[in-house]
C-alpha positions in Angstrom: 100.3 77.3 73.3 101.3 80.8 72.4 100.0 84.1 73.5 99.9 87.7 72.3 102.2 90.5 73.2 102.7 94.1 72.0 104.5 92.9 68.8 101.9 90.2 68.0 102.1 86.5 68.5 105.1 85.0 70.3 107.1 82.7 67.9 107.2 79.9 70.4 105.1 76.9 71.5 105.8 75.7 75.0 106.2 71.9 75.6 105.3 69.6 78.4 105.2 71.3 81.9 107.1 74.5 80.8 106.0 78.1 81.6 107.2 81.3 80.0 107.0 84.3 82.3 107.7 87.9 81.6 110.8 89.3 83.2 109.8 91.9 85.9 111.4 95.2 84.9 111.2 96.4 88.6 113.0 93.4 89.9 116.3 95.3 90.3 115.5 98.0 92.9 112.6 98.0 95.3 111.3 100.3 98.0 110.7 99.7 101.6 107.3 100.6 103.2 109.0 103.8 104.3 110.1 104.7 100.8 113.7 103.9 101.1 115.2 102.5 97.8 116.8 99.1 98.3 119.3 98.3 95.4 119.4 94.9 93.7 122.9 94.3 95.1 121.6 94.5 98.7 121.9 91.1 100.5 118.7 90.2 102.3 118.6 86.4 102.3 116.7 84.3 99.8 114.1 86.5 98.1 111.4 85.0 95.8 110.0 86.9 92.8 106.6 87.4 91.1 106.1 87.4 87.3 103.2 87.1 84.9 102.8 83.9 82.8 102.7 84.6 79.1 102.7 81.1 77.7 102.2 77.5 79.0 102.9 74.0 77.8 100.1 71.4 77.2 100.8 69.5 80.4 100.6 72.5 82.8 97.7 71.9 85.2 97.7 74.6 87.9 98.7 77.7 86.0 97.0 79.7 83.3 98.3 82.5 81.0 97.9 85.8 82.8 98.5 84.4 86.3 101.1 85.9 88.6 103.5 83.2 89.9 106.0 83.1 92.7 109.4 81.5 91.9 113.1 81.5 93.0 115.0 83.8 90.6 118.2 82.0 91.3 116.9 78.9 89.5 116.0 80.3 86.1 116.8 80.3 82.4 116.4 83.5 80.5 115.4 83.7 76.8 115.0 86.7 74.5 112.0 86.8 72.0 111.4 89.8 69.7 113.8 91.9 71.9 112.0 91.1 75.1 113.4 89.1 78.0 111.5 86.1 79.4 112.1 83.4 81.9 111.6 79.7 81.2 110.4 77.6 84.2 109.0 74.1 84.9 105.6 74.1 86.6 107.1 72.3 89.6 109.5 75.3 90.2 106.5 77.6 90.9 105.9 78.1 94.6 102.5 79.9 94.4 99.9 81.2 92.0 98.0 84.5 92.4 95.0 84.8 90.3 91.4 86.1 90.6 90.1 82.5 90.1 91.9 81.2 93.3 89.1 80.6 95.8 89.3 82.1 99.4 90.0 78.7 101.0 92.6 77.8 98.4 95.9 79.8 98.5 97.2 78.6 95.2 100.2 77.0 97.0 101.2 73.6 96.0 104.6 72.9 97.5 
């Protein structure tokens, strides 16, 4: 399954339980609630990251294109398509799904 991006169709078809997620450009620095900039090099324990799904394989069951997913950025493979950076993950590497279709009594977690 492929999806659209600014340059048109992505030249890729995901297989099995694989997900292609966009690389969050704001993943480097972040701000505290008080507005203090925390650099990417700051050590603060294991931090998970959110990204948007741009393509899925035919055996992915819990995630749809456009969902935001939570994953461990230390366990990832990066790929470049049309000059854009993406991350390739297995569905089982996703810790949570955030999407409007997730019901109130279902958190989207499937650990």
